BALOBA-1460 file (C-alpha; in Angstrom, 3 decimals):
// residues 177
<rec num="1" residu="m" x="80.112" y="134.151" z="105.978"/>
<rec num="2" residu="a" x="77.202" y="131.954" z="105.274"/>
<rec num="3" residu="l" x="76.930" y="130.172" z="101.883"/>
<rec num="4" residu="n" x="73.872" y="129.929" z="99.560"/>
<rec num="5" residu="l" x="72.582" y="126.901" z="98.429"/>
<rec num="6" residu="s" x="74.440" y="126.919" z="95.143"/>
<rec num="7" residu="q" x="77.631" y="127.746" z="97.023"/>
<rec num="8" residu="k" x="76.856" y="124.726" z="99.134"/>
<rec num="9" residu="q" x="76.439" y="122.368" z="96.192"/>
<rec num="10" residu="e" x="79.618" y="123.655" z="94.786"/>
<rec num="11" residu="v" x="81.591" y="122.663" z="97.582"/>
<rec num="12" residu="v" x="80.153" y="119.465" z="97.971"/>
<rec num="13" residu="a" x="80.846" y="119.046" z="94.052"/>
<rec num="14" residu="e" x="84.317" y="120.061" z="94.516"/>
<rec num="15" residu="l" x="84.678" y="117.850" z="97.555"/>
<rec num="16" residu="a" x="83.087" y="114.890" z="96.333"/>
<rec num="17" residu="d" x="85.468" y="114.626" z="92.947"/>
<rec num="18" residu="v" x="88.446" y="115.258" z="95.215"/>
<rec num="19" residu="a" x="87.234" y="112.130" z="98.005"/>
<rec num="20" residu="a" x="86.440" y="109.686" z="94.517"/>
<rec num="21" residu="k" x="90.117" y="110.213" z="93.632"/>
<rec num="22" residu="a" x="91.824" y="110.738" z="96.790"/>
<rec num="23" residu="h" x="94.052" y="107.649" z="98.581"/>
<rec num="24" residu="s" x="93.423" y="108.698" z="102.407"/>
<rec num="25" residu="l" x="91.456" y="111.042" z="104.461"/>
<rec num="26" residu="i" x="92.664" y="112.918" z="107.980"/>
<rec num="27" residu="a" x="90.178" y="114.805" z="109.909"/>
<rec num="28" residu="a" x="91.730" y="116.866" z="112.337"/>
<rec num="29" residu="e" x="90.475" y="119.274" z="114.858"/>
<rec num="30" residu="y" x="92.131" y="122.732" z="114.302"/>
<rec num="31" residu="a" x="90.316" y="125.120" z="116.786"/>
<rec num="32" residu="g" x="93.543" y="127.620" z="117.995"/>
<rec num="33" residu="t" x="95.756" y="127.288" z="115.008"/>
<rec num="34" residu="t" x="97.182" y="130.584" z="113.728"/>
<rec num="35" residu="v" x="96.218" y="132.181" z="110.295"/>
<rec num="36" residu="s" x="99.958" y="131.892" z="109.725"/>
<rec num="37" residu="q" x="100.183" y="128.326" z="110.550"/>
<rec num="38" residu="m" x="97.275" y="127.627" z="108.329"/>
<rec num="39" residu="t" x="98.995" y="129.363" z="105.483"/>
<rec num="40" residu="a" x="102.246" y="127.300" z="105.859"/>
<rec num="41" residu="m" x="100.070" y="124.491" z="106.145"/>
<rec num="42" residu="r" x="98.034" y="125.246" z="103.031"/>
<rec num="43" residu="k" x="101.219" y="126.205" z="101.308"/>
<rec num="44" residu="q" x="103.322" y="122.705" z="101.922"/>
<rec num="45" residu="a" x="99.714" y="120.577" z="101.275"/>
<rec num="46" residu="r" x="99.435" y="122.226" z="97.914"/>
<rec num="47" residu="e" x="103.829" y="120.778" z="97.309"/>
<rec num="48" residu="t" x="102.730" y="117.642" z="98.450"/>
<rec num="49" residu="g" x="99.647" y="116.673" z="96.476"/>
<rec num="50" residu="v" x="97.379" y="117.322" z="99.377"/>
<rec num="51" residu="f" x="94.024" y="118.999" z="99.153"/>
<rec num="52" residu="l" x="93.478" y="120.770" z="102.703"/>
<rec num="53" residu="k" x="89.835" y="122.440" z="103.251"/>
<rec num="54" residu="v" x="87.940" y="123.537" z="105.984"/>
<rec num="55" residu="v" x="84.212" y="123.087" z="105.276"/>
<rec num="56" residu="k" x="80.929" y="122.242" z="107.432"/>
<rec num="57" residu="n" x="80.569" y="118.809" z="108.650"/>
<rec num="58" residu="t" x="77.250" y="118.264" z="106.778"/>
<rec num="59" residu="l" x="78.913" y="119.379" z="103.678"/>
<rec num="60" residu="a" x="81.781" y="117.162" z="103.942"/>
<rec num="61" residu="s" x="79.519" y="114.208" z="104.803"/>
<rec num="62" residu="r" x="77.336" y="114.609" z="101.686"/>
<rec num="63" residu="a" x="80.495" y="114.660" z="99.681"/>
<rec num="64" residu="v" x="82.144" y="111.738" z="100.971"/>
<rec num="65" residu="e" x="78.855" y="109.636" z="100.161"/>
<rec num="66" residu="g" x="79.319" y="106.858" z="97.722"/>
<rec num="67" residu="t" x="82.885" y="107.045" z="98.092"/>
<rec num="68" residu="e" x="85.487" y="104.951" z="99.909"/>
<rec num="69" residu="f" x="85.433" y="107.296" z="102.997"/>
<rec num="70" residu="a" x="81.565" y="107.294" z="103.769"/>
<rec num="71" residu="c" x="82.661" y="105.019" z="106.296"/>
<rec num="72" residu="a" x="83.892" y="108.235" z="108.289"/>
<rec num="73" residu="q" x="80.381" y="110.144" z="107.966"/>
<rec num="74" residu="d" x="79.532" y="109.047" z="111.726"/>
<rec num="75" residu="k" x="82.958" y="110.632" z="112.853"/>
<rec num="76" residu="l" x="82.915" y="114.057" z="111.303"/>
<rec num="77" residu="v" x="81.645" y="116.071" z="114.297"/>
<rec num="78" residu="g" x="83.358" y="119.363" z="115.547"/>
<rec num="79" residu="p" x="85.163" y="122.030" z="113.822"/>
<rec num="80" residu="l" x="87.190" y="119.795" z="111.405"/>
<rec num="81" residu="l" x="90.216" y="120.293" z="108.585"/>
<rec num="82" residu="y" x="89.873" y="117.744" z="105.891"/>
<rec num="83" residu="a" x="93.153" y="116.655" z="104.445"/>
<rec num="84" residu="f" x="92.776" y="114.332" z="101.363"/>
<rec num="85" residu="s" x="96.009" y="112.555" z="100.012"/>
<rec num="86" residu="l" x="95.785" y="112.860" z="96.125"/>
<rec num="87" residu="e" x="99.108" y="111.463" z="95.048"/>
<rec num="88" residu="e" x="99.980" y="109.142" z="97.814"/>
<rec num="89" residu="p" x="98.696" y="107.830" z="100.773"/>
<rec num="90" residu="g" x="100.801" y="109.054" z="103.093"/>
<rec num="91" residu="a" x="100.990" y="112.749" z="102.044"/>
<rec num="92" residu="a" x="98.268" y="113.766" z="104.236"/>
<rec num="93" residu="g" x="99.660" y="111.604" z="107.109"/>
<rec num="94" residu="r" x="103.069" y="113.395" z="106.571"/>
<rec num="95" residu="l" x="101.452" y="116.865" z="106.763"/>
<rec num="96" residu="i" x="99.436" y="116.308" z="109.729"/>
<rec num="97" residu="k" x="101.685" y="114.684" z="111.669"/>
<rec num="98" residu="e" x="104.518" y="117.529" z="110.995"/>
<rec num="99" residu="f" x="102.357" y="120.632" z="111.654"/>
<rec num="100" residu="a" x="100.729" y="118.887" z="114.789"/>
<rec num="101" residu="k" x="104.700" y="118.807" z="116.121"/>
<rec num="102" residu="g" x="104.534" y="122.604" z="116.600"/>
<rec num="103" residu="n" x="100.889" y="123.041" z="116.972"/>
<rec num="104" residu="d" x="99.264" y="120.992" z="120.222"/>
<rec num="105" residu="k" x="96.158" y="122.689" z="118.950"/>
<rec num="106" residu="l" x="96.070" y="120.656" z="115.714"/>
<rec num="107" residu="q" x="94.427" y="117.260" z="116.690"/>
<rec num="108" residu="p" x="94.171" y="114.395" z="114.419"/>
<rec num="109" residu="k" x="90.544" y="112.676" z="114.786"/>
<rec num="110" residu="v" x="89.788" y="110.210" z="112.114"/>
<rec num="111" residu="v" x="92.077" y="108.342" z="109.509"/>
<rec num="112" residu="a" x="90.325" y="106.880" z="106.658"/>
<rec num="113" residu="i" x="91.881" y="104.688" z="104.060"/>
<rec num="114" residu="g" x="90.779" y="101.742" z="101.821"/>
<rec num="115" residu="g" x="86.788" y="102.068" z="103.059"/>
<rec num="116" residu="e" x="88.007" y="101.793" z="106.749"/>
<rec num="117" residu="v" x="88.485" y="103.963" z="109.530"/>
<rec num="118" residu="f" x="90.998" y="104.040" z="111.639"/>
<rec num="119" residu="p" x="91.675" y="105.963" z="115.283"/>
<rec num="120" residu="a" x="93.925" y="109.335" z="115.395"/>
<rec num="121" residu="s" x="96.970" y="107.140" z="116.503"/>
<rec num="122" residu="h" x="96.998" y="105.697" z="112.947"/>
<rec num="123" residu="v" x="98.180" y="109.074" z="111.378"/>
<rec num="124" residu="d" x="101.562" y="108.027" z="112.731"/>
<rec num="125" residu="v" x="101.602" y="104.708" z="110.553"/>
<rec num="126" residu="l" x="99.820" y="106.595" z="107.446"/>
<rec num="127" residu="a" x="102.612" y="109.134" z="107.656"/>
<rec num="128" residu="s" x="105.679" y="106.139" z="107.750"/>
<rec num="129" residu="l" x="104.346" y="104.792" z="104.471"/>
<rec num="130" residu="p" x="106.813" y="105.467" z="101.878"/>
<rec num="131" residu="t" x="106.832" y="107.954" z="99.408"/>
<rec num="132" residu="l" x="106.334" y="106.857" z="95.672"/>
<rec num="133" residu="d" x="110.296" y="107.577" z="95.119"/>
<rec num="134" residu="q" x="111.018" y="105.652" z="98.226"/>
<rec num="135" residu="a" x="108.820" y="102.676" z="97.131"/>
<rec num="136" residu="l" x="110.097" y="102.595" z="93.687"/>
<rec num="137" residu="a" x="113.909" y="102.538" z="95.000"/>
<rec num="138" residu="m" x="112.638" y="99.614" z="97.455"/>
<rec num="139" residu="l" x="111.771" y="97.642" z="94.853"/>
<rec num="140" residu="a" x="114.257" y="98.255" z="92.424"/>
<rec num="141" residu="r" x="116.852" y="97.053" z="95.161"/>
<rec num="142" residu="v" x="114.593" y="94.009" z="95.969"/>
<rec num="143" residu="l" x="114.619" y="92.944" z="92.110"/>
<rec num="144" residu="t" x="118.342" y="93.586" z="91.718"/>
<rec num="145" residu="e" x="119.625" y="92.017" z="94.905"/>
<rec num="146" residu="p" x="119.254" y="88.201" z="93.257"/>
<rec num="147" residu="v" x="121.232" y="89.401" z="90.216"/>
<rec num="148" residu="t" x="123.852" y="91.014" z="92.730"/>
<rec num="149" residu="m" x="124.009" y="87.858" z="94.789"/>
<rec num="150" residu="f" x="124.113" y="85.384" z="91.380"/>
<rec num="151" residu="a" x="126.899" y="87.651" z="90.060"/>
<rec num="152" residu="r" x="128.928" y="87.782" z="93.448"/>
<rec num="153" residu="a" x="128.507" y="83.925" z="93.852"/>
<rec num="154" residu="n" x="129.875" y="83.296" z="90.096"/>
<rec num="155" residu="k" x="132.601" y="85.285" z="90.440"/>
<rec num="156" residu="a" x="133.713" y="83.595" z="94.044"/>
<rec num="157" residu="l" x="133.522" y="80.502" z="91.987"/>
<rec num="158" residu="a" x="135.668" y="81.673" z="89.110"/>
<rec num="159" residu="d" x="138.048" y="82.982" z="91.550"/>
<rec num="160" residu="q" x="138.398" y="79.684" z="93.316"/>
<rec num="161" residu="l" x="138.318" y="77.602" z="90.359"/>
<rec num="162" residu="g" x="140.971" y="80.108" z="88.605"/>
<rec num="163" residu="g" x="143.114" y="79.864" z="91.779"/>
<rec num="164" residu="g" x="142.983" y="76.027" z="91.914"/>
<rec num="165" residu="e" x="144.062" y="75.772" z="88.080"/>
<rec num="166" residu="a" x="147.150" y="78.162" z="88.620"/>
<rec num="167" residu="a" x="148.171" y="76.103" z="91.662"/>
<rec num="168" residu="a" x="147.691" y="72.657" z="89.612"/>
<rec num="169" residu="a" x="149.794" y="74.059" z="86.815"/>
<rec num="170" residu="a" x="152.719" y="75.201" z="89.107"/>
<rec num="171" residu="e" x="153.087" y="71.709" z="90.548"/>
<rec num="172" residu="p" x="155.148" y="69.166" z="88.544"/>
<rec num="173" residu="v" x="153.627" y="66.393" z="88.051"/>
<rec num="174" residu="a" x="154.965" y="62.819" z="89.202"/>
<rec num="175" residu="e" x="155.127" y="60.489" z="86.666"/>
<rec num="176" residu="t" x="154.627" y="56.815" z="87.551"/>
<rec num="177" residu="a" x="156.248" y="54.014" z="86.024"/>
């Protein structure tokens, strides 16, 4: 179904708004993907904070103008599915990587993050980024480790000193004349 001018403007405005807020973009070829696979991918995208949309490349190109994803404009060719990570930079990478395992027709073509374009192989790198919860847990572990080590060192020192005093008290002191 062809879109009229006002519908195209709405699509561009919606994508531009999403692109302005997004952390990363993955464009993937989807030709040959079944309707049930696309439905499952869209459902999981909603659950994981990924905006997933199939639009014409000219509209997507206009939408990313003035955003950090403008660097990818010349790479947007062919039938593409656009996945924008809204909550975590790696969310779109994990989504596309997971669905590409079960569907050889879904092929990532462009990865854009931080104003730079990367080849499709960087989907694995993006997917390996920790989630927000994982990153916070790692930060907490890094921050608590010095305190834990200090407490262990103090306990070991106290055990050594406590053991040394008990041994000294148990030995009779020889009197010297």
